[in-house]
C-alpha positions in Angstrom: -54.0 48.8 38.7 -52.7 48.0 41.9 -49.1 47.9 42.7 -45.9 50.5 41.9 -42.4 49.1 41.5 -39.7 51.1 43.2 -36.6 51.8 41.7 -34.5 49.4 43.6 -36.8 46.2 43.3 -36.4 46.8 39.4 -32.8 47.5 40.0 -32.8 44.8 42.1 -34.5 42.4 39.3 -32.0 43.7 36.7 -28.9 42.6 38.7 -30.2 39.6 40.0 -32.6 37.9 37.7 -34.8 36.5 40.2 -37.5 34.2 39.5 -39.2 34.7 42.6 -40.1 38.4 41.5 -41.3 37.3 38.2 -43.5 34.3 39.9 -44.6 37.5 42.2 -45.5 39.4 39.6 -47.7 36.6 37.2 -49.2 36.0 40.3 -50.8 39.3 40.2 -51.1 39.6 36.9 -48.9 42.4 34.7 -51.2 44.3 34.4 -51.8 44.9 38.3 -47.9 46.1 38.1 -47.1 49.8 37.2 -43.8 51.4 36.9 -43.4 55.3 37.7 -42.3 57.4 35.2 -39.8 58.8 37.6 -38.2 55.6 37.9 -38.3 55.1 34.2 -36.3 58.5 34.0 -33.9 57.2 36.7 -33.3 53.8 34.9 -32.9 55.4 31.6 -30.2 57.6 32.9 -28.4 54.7 34.5 -28.4 52.5 31.1 -27.1 55.6 29.4 -23.9 56.5 31.7 -23.1 52.6 31.9 -20.5 51.3 30.0 -22.6 49.1 27.6 -24.8 52.3 27.3 -27.0 50.7 23.7 -27.2 47.6 25.2 -28.2 48.4 28.7 -30.9 50.8 26.9 -32.4 48.3 24.8 -32.8 45.6 27.7 -34.4 48.3 30.1 -36.8 49.3 27.1 -38.0 45.5 26.4 -38.1 45.2 30.4 -40.3 48.4 30.7 -42.8 47.6 28.0 -44.4 44.9 29.4 -45.8 47.3 32.8 -47.9 50.4 31.9 -46.3 54.2 33.2 -47.6 55.8 35.6 -47.2 59.4 34.8 -46.5 61.9 37.5 -48.9 64.9 37.5 -49.6 67.6 39.2 -51.8 66.0 42.6 -48.6 64.0 43.1 -46.5 67.7 43.5 -48.9 68.3 45.9 -49.0 65.4 47.7 -45.1 65.3 48.0 -45.1 68.5 49.6 -47.1 66.9 52.1 -45.4 63.9 52.7 -42.2 66.2 53.2 -43.5 68.3 55.5 -44.6 64.8 57.7 -40.3 63.8 56.8 -39.4 66.8 58.1 -41.5 66.9 61.4 -40.1 63.2 62.4 -36.4 64.8 61.3 -36.0 62.2 58.4 -34.3 62.9 55.2 -35.8 61.6 52.0 -34.6 62.0 48.7 -36.8 64.3 46.0 -37.7 61.1 43.4 -38.1 58.7 46.1 -40.7 61.1 47.3 -42.4 61.8 44.2 -42.6 58.1 43.8 -44.1 57.8 47.0 -46.6 60.1 46.4 -47.7 58.6 43.2 -48.3 55.3 45.2 -50.5 57.5 47.9 -52.6 59.4 45.3 -53.6 56.2 43.4 -54.1 53.5 46.5 -51.1 51.7 45.3 -48.6 48.9 47.4 -45.1 50.4 46.5 -43.2 47.3 46.2 -39.3 47.3 47.3 -36.5 45.5 48.0 -36.4 46.1 51.7 -38.4 48.2 54.4 -38.6 51.7 54.4 -38.5 53.8 57.7 -41.9 55.8 56.8 -43.5 57.5 59.5 -47.2 55.8 59.9 -49.2 59.0 59.2 -48.3 59.0 55.8 -50.5 55.8 55.7 -48.2 54.3 52.5 -48.5 50.8 51.9 -45.6 49.0 51.1 -44.3 45.0 50.5 -41.1 43.9 49.9 -40.8 41.8 46.8 -37.0 40.7 47.2 
């Protein structure tokens, strides 16, 4: 697997149904694209809290089943702390869940697919691509 989708890019796709997003995934192959277990958690929570909870949860499950899930492991936790220290040195803030997903991408040498460019210090060595 070479790519990990950010929570935001998945939300973007759910709202826009962008054909170009699907075309990008088809070009690289669905087997090359994964979703963080953390993103799955965030998305399920949003679906549950929505007005059409049952329908949105079912649709989300169908979408997530197209991808492999990348589980959060102990090494991701320690990498998260390393990354957080760099953010703090640069006086930048980052959400805890975003931090964890970035750690997953770095530990697995994956490209994080986002909706927009991220302000990430270069010494973190995160590979990103915008697919929106």
